Structure formats: structure tokens, C-alpha cells
N, C-alpha and C positions, 0 to 999 in steps of 0.2 A: 379591894384590888380585883380587877377583872382578869379573866384568863387570857383573853386575846383582845380586850377592848371591844370595839365595834365588830359585828359579824360582817366582815368585808366580803366574804364569799356570797352573801345574799344581797348586798347593796354596795356595788363598787362606786357609787356616787358619794359615799361617806369617807371621811378621813379618820383613821383610827386615832384614838387619844394617845396611844403609846408611841406613835411615830415621832421621831425627833429630827428637826432640820439642823444640821451642823454648819455654822458659818465662821468665817474669820472675823476679827474685830471690825473690818471695814464693811461687813455685811455680804461678802461674796459667799454663795452657797458652795460648800465643799462636798457634801454627801448627806447621808441619812443615818439614823441610829434607832435603837430600840430601848425604850425606858424600862429597865428591869427592876429598879427600886427608886425610892425618892431621890437618891443622890448618885445613881449609877446609870450610864447609858452605854450600851454595847454597839460597836461600830467596826468597820474594816480598818486594818492597821494602816493602809496607805492613805486614809483620809486625814489622819492626824499625826502629829510629831510630839514626842515626849517633851514636856516643859513649855510648849507654845500655848498661848491663850486662845480660847475658842468661845463661841456663843452657841447655846442650845435653845431652840424654840419648839414648843409643842403646838404645831400648826392645827391639830385637831381639837384644841381646847380654846374656844373663843375667849379673848380677854386675858389669857395667860401671858405674862411677860417673859422676856428672854432671861436666861441665867448663864453666868460665866462658868467655864469648865476647863479642866486640864487633864492630861493623862500622865501617869507616873511611868518611869522606865520599866518597873517590874510588872506593869499591867499592859505593856505594849509588846506584841509579838510580831516582828516583821516577817515577811514571806521568806522562806528558805527551803532548801531541800534536805531531807533526812538522810540517814546513812545509806538508804537503798535508792536514792535519786527521786523520791516522791516529793512533790510540792506540798508545803505545809505552812501553817501560820497565817499571817496577814489579819490579825485580830487586835482589838484594843478595847479597854474599858475606861470610859471617861468618868471623872469625879466632878460632881457639880458643886459650885461654891455655895449655893443655897438649895435646900430641898424643894422638890416639886410635889404637888399633891400625890400621895401614894396610890389613891384610887385610880389614877390614870395609867399605872404601870401594868405590865403583863409578865408572863412567865414563859420560859422556853419549855419545849417538850421533846423528850426522846421518842422517836418513832422509827421503827425498823422498816426499811424499804418503803418509803412513801409511795403510794400506789395510785395516785390520781392527780388531777389538775391542782395547781397551786396559783397563788397570786402574790405579787411583790409590790411594795410601795416605795416610791422614790421621787426625786425632784429633777426631772430632765431640764435642760436649758430652756429658759423662758417660761417655766411653770413653777414658780416658787411655792404654790399651794400644794404641789405634789399630785400624783395620780397612781392608779392601780394599773399594773400590767399583768396579763395572764401568761402562764407557761405550763408545759408538761415536762415530767421527768424523762430524760433520755436514758440515763444510767444511774441507778441508785448505788451501784457498786463499781469500783474502778481501781486502777492501779494506784491512784493517789487518794487522799482523804476527802476529796470534794465530789460534788454531784453536779452533773450537767443539767441545765434547764433549756428547753427549746421554746422560744416564744410562740404563742398561738398564732399571731400574725406578725409579719415583718416589722410593723410599726411598734410592736410591743417588746422589741429587744431592749434589754436593760442598758440605759445610757450611764455615763459617769456619775450623774446625780443620784443613781440608785445604790451606789456602793454603801454597804452598811445597813440597808433597809431590810425590814423583816420579811420573811417568806412564810405565808400562811397556807397550810394544808386544807383543802376544801372538805375532805371527808371528816376530819376531826375538829376543824376550826381552831387549830393550834399553831403557834409560831414554832416552826421546826428548824429554823436556821436564818442566816442573813446572806445577802448578795455580796459577792466579792469582786468579780471582774467579768469582762466580756471577752470571749474568744471569737475572732472574726476570721473565717477561712475563705477559700476561693469559692466554695459552693454554698456554705451555710454558716450561720453564726449562732453561738450559744452563750448563755449566761452561766456563771459559776456560783454555786452556793456552798457555804460551809455549814454542814448540818450540826445539830446540837451536840452530838457525841464528839465531833472534832473540836468544837469550841471548848468543851469540857476538858479535853486532853491538853489544851494549851492554857486555859484559864480555869483551874479547878475551883476557884472561889465562886464561879458562876453557878455551881451546883446548888447554892443556897436559893436560887431563883429558877430552879429546874424541876419539872415533874416528869413522870414516866419511868417505867421499869428499866433497870440496867440490863444490858444484853448478856453479860457473862456472870454465871453463878460464882460467888466468892470462892467456892471450893475448887474451882477450875482455873483460877488465875495463876499465871506463871510465877514460879519461884525464881530467885536470882540465879544467873548462869553459874553452873557448877554446884549449886546448892541441892539439886535433886537428881542429878544424873547427867549423862552425856547425850549429845544429839545423835539420834538414830537417823542417819542421813537417808537411807532408802525409805524408811517410814515417813520422814519429814517431806521427802519429795512426793510421795504418794498423797499425803495430806494437802500439800500446796497445790497439786494438780486438781484435787477435788474442789478446793476453795476457788480455783480459777475457773471452775465450770467444765472441766474436762472429764471425759469418760461417762460412765453410767451415773445417773443422778443420785443413786443410793449406794453408799459405801458402808459395808458391815465389817467391823474389825474387832479384835480382842486386845484390850490394854489393861494390864493389872494395875492395882492401886499404886505400886511403887516401881521404880526402875527407869531405865532409859526411855522406854516407850511412853510411860506416863509423863515424863519431863518433856518429851518431844510433842505430845498432844497438847499439854498446857501452853507451851511456847507458841504453837500454831494458832490456838484459840485466842491467845492474847494479842498476837501481831495482826490477826484478822479483824480485831475489833477497833473501831475508830477511837473510842474513848480511852481504851487501854494502851493503844499504840502511841507512846510518847517518845520524845527525843532521847530520853534516858534509856529505855529498853531497846530502841532501834540501834543506838550506839553500842549497847552491850552485845547485841547479836550481829554486829556489822561484819564480823569475820566469818559468818556462816555462808555456805554456798548459796548463790542467788536463787537457784532453782528450788530451794527449801523454804523460801520466804513467801507467804501468802499475801494477796493484795489486801489493802485496808478496806474495811466495810464488807468483807466477803461472807459474813454470816449475820443473821438477824437475832439469833438466840443460841446460847450455849448453856445447857441446863443439866445438872446432876439429878437424874430422876429416881435415885434410890429411895424407896419407900413411898413414892408418889403414885396416886391412882391415875388412870387414863384421863379422867375429867380434870384433875388438877393440872396435868400437862397441857391439855387443850386450853384451859383458862389462862395459863401463863403465855402460851403462844398468842392467843387472842389479845392479851394485854400489850404485848410487844408490837403487834400489828395495828393497834388502835381499833380493834373490833370490840364494840361494847354490847350491843343489843342482841347479837345472834352469833355466839362463838361456836359455830359448827364447821366441820372440815369443808363443806360445800362453799362456804364464803371465800375460801382461798381461790376458787376458780374466778372470782371477780377481781382479783388483785392484778395490777399491771406487772408487778415484779414477783416471781414465785418466792415462796418462803424458803430460806436456807437455814436449817437448824442442826445443831450438834447436841445429841442426847447421849449422856454418859451413864453407864450402869443400867442399861435396858433390862438385863436379866435379873436385876435386883429391885425392880419396881414392885409396887404393891400388887399390881395386876398385870403380870407379863403378857398373858394371852390377850386381854382387852387392849393393852397398849400396842401390841403388835397389830391388832385389827385397826386401831386408830391410825397407826403409821402407814399401813397399807392404803387407807383411804386418802391420807395426806399425799402419798406418793402418786396416787392416781390423779390427783388434782394438780400435779406439777411441782410438788415440793422437792427440794434437794435435801437429803437427810444423811447425816453422818452418825451411824448408830454404833456406839461403843459398848461392848460387853466386857465384863470383868473376868469371865472364865470361858475356856474352851468347852464345847459340849453341845448338847441338844438345842439350847435356846439360840445360840449364835448360828448354828447350822440351819435351824428352822427359819430364822430371819433372813439368812442369805438366800435360801431356796425360794422363800415366798416373795421377797422384795427385789431380788437381783436375778438369779439364774432363770427361774421360770418366766417372768415377764420378758427377759432378754430373748429367750428362745421363742416366745410367742411373737415378738416384734420381728425377728428374722424370718419366722414362718409367714407372717403377714406380708412382709416385703416380697418373699418369693411368690406368694399368691398374686400379689399385685403385678409383678413382672410377668407371670404366666398369663394374666388377663390381658396385659398390654400386647404381648407377643402373639398369643394364640387366639385371642378373641378380637381385640380392637384392631390389630394389624390386618388380619384377613378381612374384617368388615370394611376397613379403609380401602383395601385393594378392590373389593367387590364394587364399592360405590364409584371409585375412580375408573373402573372399567365400564361403567354405565353412563357416567356424565363427566364432562370436562370441568375444570376449575372455572369458577366465575371470575369476573373482573376484580382484580385486587386480592384474590384468595390463593393464587398459586404459591406464594411464599409460605403461607400457613400450611397448605397441604404438603408441600415438600418438607417443611420442618417436622410435621407430624410423622411423615414416612421415615425420616431420619431418626426420630425418637424411637421408633420400633426397632431399628437396627442397633441403636445404642443400648436399648433395654435387653436385647438378645445377648449382646456382649456382656452386660453386667450380670445377667442370669448365669451365663457360663462361668464367669469369674467366681460368683458365690458358690456355685456347685463344686468348684475345685479348690475353694479356700480351705485353709487349715483351721484347727480349733483355736490356735493363738489369735487368728484374725477376728474371732468372735468373743474374745474375753471382755469382761466389763470395762477394763481400762481403755479398750479400743472401740468403745461404743460410738465414738464420734464418726467412725466409718459408717455405721448403721444409720445414724441421723443424716449424714450427707446423702447416702443412697436413698433414704426415704424421701427426702426433699426432691431429689432428682426424679424419682418415680412419680411423685405427685405432680410435678410440673409437666412431665411427659404425658401423664394420663389426662390432665386438663387440656393440653394441646390437642391430643387426639379427640377428646370429646368435642372441642370447638370445631375441629376439621370435620368430624362426622355430622355435627349439626349443620354445617354449611352444605355438605353434600346431600344430606337428607332433605333440606329445603329445596335443593335443585331437583331431587328426585320427585318430590311432591309437585313441583312445577311441571316436570315432565309428564306425570300422570294427568295433571289438569289439562295440559295441552293435548295429550292424546285423547282424553275424554271429549274435549271440545270438537276435535276434528271428527271423530267417529260419530258423535251425536249430530253434527251439522250436516254430514253427507246425505243421509236419507231425506232430510228436509230440503236441502239444496237441490237434490235430484228431482224431487217432486215439483219444486217451483219452476224448474227449467225444462220440464218435459215438452213444453210447447215450442221450444227453441233449441234445435240441435246444436247450433253453434255454442250456446251458453252452457249446455251440459258437457260439451267437450272441454271448454275452457275451465269449467268448474272441476272436471275430472283431472285435468292436468295439474291444477293448483292443489287439489287434494293429494295426488300422488307425490307432488314435490314436498308437501308437508310431511307425509308419512315417511318418505325417504329419509329426511333429516331426523325424524323421531326414532327411526329404527337403527340408525347408525350407532355404533358403540366405539368409543364413548360419545354420547350425544352432546352436540353443541346447543345448549338450551337457548342462547340468544338467537342463533341462526334459525332454530326450529320455531321459536316464537314469532319471528318475522314472517316465516312461511305460513304459519297458522293464521296470523292476522290477515295476510293477503287473501287466503282462501275464504275466511269467514267474512271479510269485507266485501269480497266479490259476491258471495252468496246473499249477503244482506242488502246488496244494492248500493253500498257506500262507495264501492270502487267505480271508476268511470266505465261507461258503456263502450262497446266496440266503436272505434273510430273517434273516440273522445280524446281526452288529454291524459291517456294512460301513461304516456312517456314524459309527462311534465315533471319538473322538479318538485312541484307541490304534492303530486301523487306519491312520488317516491318518499318524500319526507313524512307523509302520513303513514305509509306502510311500515316504515322503519322506526317511527317514533314509539311504537308500542313497546319495543324491547330496548330502545336506546341504542340500537345497532343497525343503522340503515344499511340495507343490502347484505345483511349478515347471512342470508340464506344461500349466498354464493352467486357469483356472476358467471358470464360466459367463459367457458373453458375450465371451470372449476372441476377438478377430477372427482368423479363419483357423485356429482350433484346435477340436477336437471338444469337445462339451459333456461334462461328467463323467458317468460312469455312476452312477446312483443320485443321492441328494440331497446327499451329503457331499463330492463331488469325489474319491472313492476308487473302487477297483475294485468293481463290483457285478454281480450276475447279472441277466440279463433275466427279467422276470416273464411269466407266461402272458398272452396277449392277453385283454383285457377286464377285468383286474384294475386297481385304482387304482394309478396310478404307472407305467403301461406306459412302456417306453422309446420314444423317437421311432423312426419307421420307419428301417430300415437305409438307408445311402446307396445310391442306385440301386435301391431296392425298387419303384419305380413302373415299370410296363411297359405301353405302349399304353393309358395312362390308367387302368389298374387296379392297385390296390395288392395285393401278395402278401405274406402273412405265413407264415413257416416254421411247419410243424406241430410243436409241441413233443413230440408223440408219434411223430415220424417214425422214431426209432430208427436203422436202418441208412441212412435217407435224410437223415442230418444234414448231408450236403454239399449239399443242395438249397438253396443260397443263390442269390440273383439272379445270373444268368449273363450279363447284358448291362448295360453302363453306361447310366445314365439320361441324358437330355439335360441340358445345363448349366442349372442353376437348379432342376431337379426334386429334387435331393438336398439333404442337410443344408446350411445356409448356410455352414458351415465348409469345404465342399469346392469345388474348381474342376474344370473339365473334365479328364478323364484324358488328353486329347490334349496337354495342356501338360506332362505328366510322363512321362518315358520308362519303358518297362517295366523291371522290376528286372533282367532278364537283360542289358539294354543299358547299365546303369549302370557307368561305368568305375571300377574300384577305384583306391585311392590307390597311386601308384607310388613306392616307397621309393628313397632314395639315401643314400649315406654322407655323413659330415661334418655331420650334424645338419640337413641340408636335404632336402626331398622335391621330386622333379620335379613340375611342374604336371601335374595328373591327366590333362589332355587330350593329353599327349605320348605316352601308351601305355596299352594296356588289356591286363591279364593274361588269359591263356586264349585259346582259339580263338574267332574271330569267327563269329557266326551268319550263314550264307549269306542273301543277300537273298531275302525271301519265305518263308523257312523258318519253320515253326511254333515257338513258344516251347517250352522244355523242359517235359516233363510233370512234375507233382509226384511226387516220390519217385523220379524217373529218375536215371540216372547223372549225377553232377555237378550235380544240381539243388539249388543252395544257396539259391535264392530260392523263395518260394511261387508258386503259380499266379496268373495275373492275376485280380484280384477286381473285382467291379462297384463303380463309384463311387469308384475309388481317387483320393485327393486329389492335387492338384498342389502346387507349391512353396509356395503361400500368400504372404501379403504379406511383403515384404522388411523385415527389422529394421534399425534404424539401427546403424551400426558402433560397437562399444564398449559396446552395451547389454548 
């Protein structure tokens, strides 16, 4: 006899020998089944009816003939609800008229919290040979005794022909249950699996063909109601809350060997186990308050550890989880569903200190632990401090530190960057959400600072977990927003570097033509004006920079050419994807476009129609000066002193409001996707007080010489524009 027949998880092209196709006498396929013994086939209850004739075929065994089968009433469990409203049943055990070869049978396996992908075999319509479908576990624990399976692809949703088919766990290659039904909702669809423990609760005779350790130690199973004590309702409610996953994941309590608390603990452990939760005991406890009833399958293991070593406890846990080769606590981190274990008599174990260290490691890897001590005293207090109170305080402290970072560090960093650059296309909503996250984090920090000790109790740890998730989402949103703005600041630095590096070269190339140096100067000033505005519109600045560099490199049209043509404007704006973004005529605080079309244009000789307006700062002592277009080597003779406020172009402001370029602090970079506020440091040596600015072309002169009428920051733009 094989354990699972063919290793379907390694070759889904094969049909397992243990899979049975169930038909009616006319050959209509009704569903699937699992061959457990030579004369027994397990299937879903809705596939068959007691007393009706059926035919069973092993499609994975070539040449094997069909065998007649029936199901007896005592081996047919229809679907019904138990005393607490949970769905249960829908199982059947077929008896074959003739035995099939026993070597083709398989065995079921008890596996706590299956933690990986699974495969199921069935017979969808039109495929009498059957096929494998893949799925993943959605919830190994739930209110009822079933497990949800999500198909890997929509095409792998279990169809009616899969009912009764075996479900194979990939990690252990064991059959851990059978398919029951399909739930189709408005958004998604799931398959329902009845795990081995649930099958055993309804058909105890299947235990003869089942492997795997039982979940509950025999010493912890519930006695008959009234036989060991009365229900301690507050304690039962606390236990049921822990089994439902509420509060802090570790619960340390003291329960003597006898009495009401011992009876209440045994009752909770029994009802939380799928195999022990039967129709009989649920009916017996049906009169208990609903809030005291734990969900089925709420724990993986309930073990009395009295006299056991730490290694023996770990081996038992590994056995229940299907971990064979490497039973270490670190393996729990790889499980999809965290371990949930009840350990009773922790203070009576053979190695209490070593066991406590093991439990601490398990808790750090996400395990939920119910630790029961038999006596009040040092051991219980030590476990509570080590596994509950101290880590809870640390988590609250880390949450406070994260909120401090969001409010005091990331928030100001966001404001600093938003003051320097505008939001890019499509990023305004992200930046606004990040700014709102800072405000909400400030409110949450204030609430925590004024919260009471009762709000931080272990039973209210769900508040902590909710706040941690919110803080994590807000921090991620801020990191994304800062990364967006940092990228725009880097682009701003690049554009400024291109302008300041191009100006000396452009001036040298145009010294033989006074008109060209004037036009280049105007384009240069227009680009600097946009780059110096705060917040800087990167798209508009990029358009102005491309105009200036295009003119200097000769790619822009010559004077009198097609500077006003749509083609020229398209080329100048294409660099940034924002044609004309540098501002048009009448734009407040922006230079008027050169020429008539808003694109780069050369200055015309004085006196010709369409002369450009006077250069900024061109008025001196009440007299206007115009550069001589025939100056040749005197092309640098541009106005050398700024004009008084109001005498220059209306788009300019007093240069006293704008720091010289050599005093502008560069962006200070930092790791981690964040940049230090630029006022925290300036790269390069500082200029001594009173020292003259660097000469153009001198060592380290990255910026141009001071020019007359240099514009100031201009009007501030609204955030997000």
C-alpha cells in the first residue's frame, strides 16, 4: 500500500492510483473518491445516497475493471448545522462489492494548519480521465470545521466532478482531506475542503486508515458536562477570545489540576479541536453562552508538558506540523499559518527554563501560545513578564518612535521639498495623501500619550496591531512621496548645472555677434528665473533650459528664420512634454517670450520693427543704453549695475531678494530615499565675509557672473499646481 500513490505534486500529468471515479449504473460521472482500503472508498455525502447502486472505477490503474458499490445509512453523514450553527458533515464511506488491489490504496493524514500549496484531483465535465487543479489555503481555521481553498488560476476552481476528490499537501505529499463544495461569491470563488480531523469526527472508523499525531493529549480531553465542575464563564470567555485570535498572541494563566477552571480549560480545548468536536459534545454544551464557544480548528496542538524536556516538546510540535527533517523553531517562520499551541503544566516540565527559552523563540516567530501553569508564583510571573508584558511595552514604544519619526522627521522633510519643487504630473494626490498622513499620525500620537493603562492591556492588543498597520502604511506613503520629490530635486540640480555650465561657452561662441549674445542672455535669464522660483515648476524650467541650450548649440532657428513656426515650438516643448510650460505673454513673474511665438528668438537690431523690450536693468541714471550690435569683441558690454526696483521688466523683482548664485546651497543628499533639508549643510568651501564673488571662468566657477537685473523668486505658486 502506498502512502499517497503517485507523487502528484511532482508530476501533475499522472493520475494517482487511489483516485476513484464514482458513476451511476448508466455511466454518468457523479464525483470522485479516495480508495482507503480494498473495499472502502471515501467521498462527499452529496455524491451518493444510502442504498442506491453505484459503480467505482480506478482510472489511474490501466486495465482495472469497474466495481459495484453501495453506502450504508450509518456510514453516510449528510450536511447539517451543529448546535452552534456551524456547517458540518457531508461525508460518506462506500463499500465495494468486490475488493480492489490493496496496493493502490492510500491513507489519510492528520496535519495541523496545512501551510503550503495543495493539489486536488477530480473529474470536471467533459474530462472523464480527470485532472489536477492547484490551490492555496485561505484559512486553515474558521468558524466551521471546513477549510477554504483558493484556486491558483480561475480555470482551476473545483467543479462538481471534484466533489469527494482527495487533496494532497505539497510539503508532505499526504492526502489531508477531500473536496466538498464550491462557494461562488460576487468577487471571488473558493473550494471547500473537509480536513482529516473533521472526517474522523464524523466517521471514527476511518481512523484505521489514518496516520499522523492527534492534536489533543488524552489527559486534556473534556469530561462529561457536570462530571468535573461547572463552567467558569469569565475564564471561558477569555479562552474563547484567545482561540479566535483576539488580543496579545501569548496568554499566560494558572489552572489547578481540579476545579471549575480545569473543567473550563478542557471544554475549550475539546471544542476547538476538529476531531473531538462532535455532534454529541456540541449538543451537550449547547446551553452555554455563545461567547464562551471557541471556533473549530482553533489550535494545532494541546499538550500536557509535565515531565517533558524542551526537545521533546519541539519534536511533538514538529510532528503535528509535518516538519520532519529540521525541527527547529526557525522553521515556523516559513509556515503560511502560524502555530497555535496549548501547553499545560509549563511549570512542571523537566526543564522549565529551557522550555521558557524555546517558547520565547516560538513567540518571536509568530506562534500563538496558551501557557497554563499549575501554581501561582515565580514561574508564571516570569513567563508573563518575558512573553507578554515586556514585549508588549516594547511594541508600544516602537510605535511611539515610528510616529515621532513620521511627525518630526518625515513630515518636515516633505514640507521642505514641497517648498522647493511643485508636484509632478499625476503625483499631486500622492503628496496630498502623504501630508494628510502626517496630520493623522500627529493625532494618533496625542491619543497614545493620553491613553490609560487599560488601553494597553494584553487583551486590548488589537488596538496596538491596528495602529502599527496604520503607521506602517503612512510611513510607506511618505517614503514614496519623498522619493518622488527627491527625483524632482535631482532634476532641478541637473537643469541648473546645465544652464550654468552652458553660459560661459555660449558667451564665448557669440562674442562676434552682439545680437546673439543679447538673445542668449535673455534666454539664460528666463531659465534662471524659473529655476530660482520656489516652489520650482520643473516642467516649465526644463522647457526654458532646453530653449537656451538649443539656441546656444545652434539647433534653434537663426534670426529672421522660422522661430515662430509651430515646428520650432513643438521641438522646444517636447523635451519636457510641456510645450510652452515656461510661461506665455502676461504670465505674472515670468519673462515675456522672445519673439512673437513664445519660442527662442534672436534680438533684432535697434530701430527695426519688433525690437525686443529693453534688457532688465538697462536703465542707468535715467538714460537707456543699448548694446552695439557691431561691438564684436565688446559683446560682454551688457549693463553692469542692477536697475532700481520697478525700472526693469515687470516680471523681475529686486535682486536684493535673490541670493547670488555662489551663495545658493546645493541639495544635500542622503541615503534611504531621503534628502537632508538643504539648509543643514552646503557643499564646498564657504566664501569669506566681504570676499568678491568668483570670477567667470575661474577655478571652480560653476555659476555665471552676477548679471544686472537678476530676477528674484517671483510669486509663490500654490502647492500641487
